[in-house]
N, C-alpha and C positions, 0 to 999 in steps of 0.2 A: 410323270414326264421326267426323263433323265437327260442331262446334257454331258456329253463326253467330248474332250479335246485331245487331239493328237498332233505332234510335230514331227516332220521327216526332213532331213536334209535333202536338198535338191538343186539341180543346176540348169535344167532345161525349162525355160519359160513357156506357158501356154501362149498361143497366138491369138486366141479369142475366147469368149465366154461359152459355156456349154450348159445346157439344161436338159436332162432326160428323166423320164419316169413321172409318176404321179403319186401323191400321198393318198392312199386308199387302203382298203382291206388287204393286208398281206403284201403290200408293195412299198416303194419309197421313191423319193426324188433326190437326184444328185445335181448340184450346181458346182461348176468350176469357173473360177474367175482368174484372170492373169494376175500375177504377183510379182513385184520387183524384188522381193526378198528371195534369197537362196534357200527356200524351204516350202514344204507343203504344210499348210495349216488347215487341219480338218476339224470341223465341229459337227458332231452327230447329235441330233435331237430325236429321242426315241421314247415311245410309250412302253417299250418292253424293258423294264427295270431289271438290273442284275446281270446284264450280258456284256459288261465292259471287256472281259477277257476275250470273249468271242469276237467282238468288234476289233480289238487290237490284233488278233491273229489274222483276220481277213484284210485289215489295212496294212499290217506289216508286210504280208505277202504281196499285195498290190504295189506298195511303194518300193519294195525291194527290187521289183522288176521294172517299174516305171518311174524314172528319175524326173518327176514333173514338178515344177515350182508353180504353185497355185493355191488360192484360197478355195477350199472345198467345204460345201455345206451339204449335209445329209439330213433329210427329214424322213424318218422312218415310222411305218405303221405295221411293224411285225414281219418285215421281210426275212427270208432265210438267208444264210451266208451265200448261197449260190446266186440268188437274186441280187444281192449286194455286189458281188464280183462282176456279174453281167452288167449292171448299171454303171459301175465304175469304168468298165472297158468301153461302154457305149459313150459315156461322157468324154473319155479321153480321145476317142475317135472323132467326136463332134468338134472338140476344142483342140485338135491336133497340135502338138507342141513342136518347137524348132529342134533340129538335131536328129530327127528320127526318120 
């Protein structure tokens, strides 16, 4: 098990919590919680060790486009980058943030 942490500057707060996906073979769950801080704080827990650069690339792309201040928890069980991107987009839609 590996735990990765990422921080992104952000200004648009989430309006509510969001939970999408399930932890199961080849999938992951994403939880967004509103944050009063001007940042997105992302914690990834994954069983796929050694993919930190891949996680960084996927998350950098997402948070460059989505300026959302939230506490984000990702529990991964071997999801592909495409599934990660899809789950992040779903969570953002569920927990829609102000200003968009």
